[in-house]
N, C-alpha and C positions, 0 to 999 in steps of 0.2 A: 441323711438318714437312708440306710440301705433298704432296697426293696426285697420283700420276701417271696419266695416260690417254695412253699413248704412241702409240696407233694411230687411224686414222679410224674403225675399227670401234668402238672404245671410246667415241669421242665420240658416235657414232650411238646406242650403247646408252644413254648418259648423257642424251642429248637425248629419246630415247624415254621414258625413266623420268620425266624433268622433265614431259614434256607429259601423261603419264598421271596425275601426281600431283594429289590433290584439294586440296593446300595451294598458295598462291601462291608460285611459285619463279622467281627471276630469276638470269641470269649478268651479272656486271659486271667490268669491268677494275679494275686496282689503284687507280685514281682514284675509283672508285665509280660510273662511268657505266654504265648498264644497255645490255646487248647483246642480251638475249634474255629473254622473258617467257613463261610458260606460260598456257594458257586459264584456269586458276584465279584468275589476276590479275584477269580481267574478271568472273568469275563472283562472286568473294568481295570485291574491292576496287572494281570498277566501271571499272577501267582496260582500253581496248583495248590489245592488245599493241603496237600501233604507236605509241601515245601515249607509252608508257614508254621506247621505244629512244631512246639518247642522253640520257636524264635522269638526275639523280643518285639514288642510292639513297635519299638523305635525304628525298625526296618522299613516301616510303611511311610516314614516322614523324612523330609530333607534335612541335611545337617544344620542348615540355617534356622530351623524351627524346632530343633530338639529341646531348647530350653523352654519354649512355649508347651511342647508336648508334656515334658516333666511336670510343669505347673498344673496342667489340666489333670494329669494322672494323681498327682498329690491331692488335688481339690476333690476328685471323685472319691479317693479313699477316705479323706477327712470328713466331707460333707455328704457324699452319696451321690454327687452328680457334679460333672465338669464338662464345660463346652468351650470351643474356640475354633479359630480358623488356622489350619495348618497347610503346608505344601505337601501334598501326596507324591510318592515316588513310585512309578510303576516298575515291574520287574526289569525292563529294558532301560531304566534310568530316565524315562521321560517324567516330567514333572507336571502336575496339574493342581490348581487351586482347590482347596477342600476344606470341608468343615467336619469336625469331629465332636461326638458327644459320648461321654463316658458314664455309664450308670453302675453303681455298686450293687450287686444281687447277694443275697444271703438265704441259705436253706435253713430248714428247722434244726439241723445239727450243728449249725453255726459256721458252716463252710461259706467262704466268701469268694466271688469271682466278679470280674468286670465285663460288661457287655460294651463293646466298642462299635459305634456306628459311624461310618465314613461316608461323606457326601461329596459329589463332584460339583463344585459351584463355580466352575469356569465361566459359564454364561453369565452368572450373576456378577462375577468380577468384571467380566467385560462390559456389562451394563454400568456398573459402578464407575469404571474408568471413563466411560463414555459421558456419563453424567456429570462427573467431575470436570472432564474437558470442557463440556459445554458451559458449565458454571464459570470456569476460568475465562472461557472466550467471552461470555457476556460481561463479566467483570471488566476485562480488558477494554472491550467495546464501549461499555458504559463510561469508563474512566477517560478514554480518549475522546468520546463524544463530549464530555465535559470540557477537557482541555481545549479541543479545537472549537467548540461552540461558544466560548466565552470572550472571544476576541475577534475582530474584523480584520486583524492582522494576520494573514495566513502564515507568513514566515515565522512569526512569534509562536503561533499555535503548533506548527510543524517542529520547531526547535525543542519545544517542551515535550511534544509527543516523542521525539527521538530519544530524548534523555529517559523517559519512562520505559521505552522498549529496550533500550541498552541495559537498564538495570534489570529488566524482566529476564533477559537471557544471559546476563553476566558478561557482555561484551564492554569494551571500552572505546572502540573506534566505530564510527558510523556516519552515514550521510543519507540525504534524501535528494532526488533529482526528479524534475517534472518534465513530461513530454511536451516538446514543441512540434507539433505536427506540420506546421507551414515550413519550418526550416529542416524538419526530419532529424532532430537531435534532442538530447537529454540535456537539460539545463539544471545545473547544481543549484540547490535552494538553501539547504541547511547542512551543517557538518560539525562533526566533533573528533578531534584527534587525527584527522586525515593528514599525511605528511604534505608539507608545502609544495614539494616538487609536483605531486600529483594534482593539486588543485591549480597551479600554475599551468600545467599541461592541458587540463580540461577548461580553463579559461581561455587558452590560445586556440584549442580545438576540442569542442564538446564531442561526446560520444555520439556516434550516428546511431539511429534506432536499430539499424541492423548489423552494427559492429560488434564483433567479438561476443563476450558474454551477454552484452545488452541484446544482441540479436537472438541468442539462444533463450534468454528470459522472455523475450517478447513471444516467441514461438510456444514455449512451455505454458506461460501463463499460470505458474504455480512457483513456490520457492525453489530456488537453485542453489545447491551447496557445492562449493569448490573447495577442496581440502589443501590443495598446494598450487598457489597462484603462479609460482616460478615455474613449475613443470607443465602446467596445463596449456596445450597448444592454442586454445580459444582466447587466451589473453594476448591481445595484440599490442598493449602499450608497455614500452620499455620501462616507463616511471612505475608501473604497477609491478612488473617483474623483479625490479631491483629496489623495491621499497622496504623489504624485509617483512612485509605482511605475508602471512601464510595462508590463512582461511578467509573466505568471504561467503555470506548468505545474501543472496538478492531475492527481494521479495516483492512481487508486483502490486502496485496500488490500483486496485480494480474499482471502477464505478460502472455499474450496470453492464458488466462484461467488457467493459473498455478500459485498456491500460492507460492511466493518466500519469504515471511515475513510478519510481522503484525506491524501495528502501534497502540501503546497503549496510550490512553489519561485518566489520572485518576484525581479524585477531592475528596477533604475532605468533600464535601457537595453535595447533589443532585442538578443537573442542568438540566433545561429544554432543550432538543434538538429537534427542530422540524424535520419533515422528509426531508426538503430540504437542511437542514444542514448536514444531514447524507449522502444525495447525493453528497453534495460538498466534504465531507471527503473521500467518495469512489473515486471521481475523483482525489483527492490528491493522494490516495492509488494506484490508477492505474498508475499514473505518476511515483511515486516512484518505483513501480514494474518494469515499463519498464526500468528505470535507473538502477536498480539492475541487471536485465536481460542483458542489454547491456553491463554493466561493466563486468559481469561474462563472457560474449562472448568475449570481449576484452581480458580479462585475459588468456582464453583459447588460443586465437589466438597468444597472445604474448608468451604463453608458447610453443605453437607448433613451432613458429619461432626460438625460443631459442633451441628447441630440434633439429630443423634442422641445426641451426648454429653450435651446439655442435658436431653433427655427422660429418660435414664437418671439423671442427677443429681438432677432434681426428683422422680423416682420413689423414689430412694434417701432423699431428705430426707423425703418424706411418709411413709415407713414408719419412720423413725428418730426424727423430731421430733414430740413429742407437744404442744408448745406451739403452738397454731394461729398466734398473732400472730408468733412468731419464724419459722414455717414460711413464712408469707406474705411477711415481710421479705426472707428469704433466697431465696425464689423470684423475688421482684421484681429483687432485686440480681443474681441469676445470670442472668436472662433479659437485663437491661441489660448486664452485663459480656460476656457471650458474643456478643452481636451488636452491641453498641456503639449500642444505640438511644439517641436523645437523652433520652427519658423513657419509664419504665415505671409504670403504675398498676394496682393491683388494688383492685377496689371491690366492696362488697356493695349489694344492693338492698334497701331497707327499704320492701316493698310497701304496708304499712299507713300509713305516714307519707308515701308517695310521695316518698322521698328515696333519693339515692346516698350512700353512706358510704365515704370513702377509708380502706382498711385497711392498704396497703402501698405505698411510693412510692420510686422509684429514679431517680437521674438528675439532669439539670441543673436541672429545674424545682422539685425538692423543697425546695430552700432558700427558695422563694418563698411558702410557706405551711405551715400545720400538717399533719402527716400525717393525722390524722382530720379530716375536714371534710364537712359534709353539703351536698348539692347538690340542689336540687328536681328531680324528673322532670318534664319539660316537653315541649312539642312542639319545642323547639329543642335542638340539641347532639346530637353523635354518640353519646355514652354513653346519653343519654335514648332515642334512637332504637333502640339495641341492646337496651336493657332492654325497651322497649315492644314490640318485634317479635320478639325472640328470634333474631336473625339477626346474622351476622358483617358489619361494615362496613369495607370497605378503600377508602379515599380517598387517592389519590396526588397530588391537588392540592386542598388544603382551600378555596383561594380561589374554586373554581368549584363547590363542593358548597353547596347552600342548606340543608343540615342543620348545618353547622359553626357553632359558637359560638367566637369568638376570645377564649379565656381567656388564650392566650399567643401574642402577635403573631408570634413567630419561627417557629412550627409551620407546616410546608408539606404534610406527608403524616401521616395518622393511620390506625391499623389497630386495631379494637376486636371482641374476640370474647366471646359471652356464657358465664357459668358457668350451667349448667343442671342441675337435679337433678329427675328424674322429669317432665321437661318443663316445669318451671317455673323462670324466670330467677331467679338468687338473687345475681347480681352480674356481673362481667366483668374481663377484662384488657384494658388500653388502652396502646397503644405510640405515640409520636409521634417524628417526625423533622424537623429543620429543612431537609432536602432533599427537593424534589419527586420523585415516582417512587421512594420509598425502599423500597416493600414489593411483594411479588408473591403469588401464590396459595400459593407454598410457605410463605412467612411465616405465612399465615393458617391453613394446614393444621397446621403446627407449634403455633401458638398454641392452635388448637382442641384438640389433643391434650393440651397442658399443662393446659388448662382442665378437661378430663375427669379429669386426674390429681388436680388440686386439689379438684375436686368430691368425689372419693372420700375424700380427707384431710379435708376439712371435715366430711363426713357421719360419719366415724369419730370 
């Protein structure tokens, strides 16, 4: 239905309103030729009023939205009103998000024309995009929270989360590595499609935290996009340069501002990754980082409870088992079983004969020798050092410790605490692992407490 303006006075009022409007407003005939333009057309679009007279309305809108423009115009002519969102084009070619409303006007003589009001909705569109992005981020976080929270198996959760993120960004190759701060390296945990040569290289020599792209990503603390791996000077590994992979996105896994790992997305061809997609990947990285942090806290708490349980169990056995040999055997077995140490040895020190005597043995090395074996106390060996100095020895990489004597080549870490009675060393508890960095100060404190309990039992 066309609106009427039946009097000259009505037209004058209308024109006054158009002139005063802060939005670009034009009048056009039914063929879409502009007959009038207000000052805002020059202020916002850069067109002088006389430049627009006689031009088609289509000059104001981008080529990509011309179809939508024609539909709005036809709707205004047929129904009296049409409205929609179009891309406005300034005189200099700059494009802005716009909204147009077209109203059919008719005077008493039957003359019809269209009033076209254009509005700059750039801020509204920006807000819409931000809200959409936030909604997508929340959806991704929620989905990953569900994936990572339904299983106590961290690697299984990370593997499923990796699959979801790969689908999200259209990549086929990727992996997740976690930070091992004690060793200063990145440890690969899950992967998909990564070439075997790269995996073998990383198994032999994991990425150092400050190495190449990993070091850059540690400093940036935000997604890092490398478009050509073969040409980037920061890529230090030959296996990466010769892998045929072209592009990589490295996303930090953040937990309370601390990097706990990285998500790697790789492609054999360059792909366009808009900024909002990188924001989405960082949201995914944050959720994974929180899951890794929570799992590590869970393991620490679980280990603490196991330590408390073990101390109580050893105390109970010490008070109920009168046979010392049986007590030591059960203590060694309980320590090995509770913490899954590779090997546990309880030994006494024969200071007169300057010998160490194995008294209890549990773990994987036990079958390689008799339980009771005498070893000379010398200047070499972790056990001899503990007996001679009366101090705990915590060695997380035996290959780097000059005191170490390689009785079992598989050993990578060793922890030994003394058994002391009235200040005199009477023996010790020794545990070994085939993994480097297997022990920490908490392990040492627990073994020292257990040693004190065993000394009481031995004295009684």
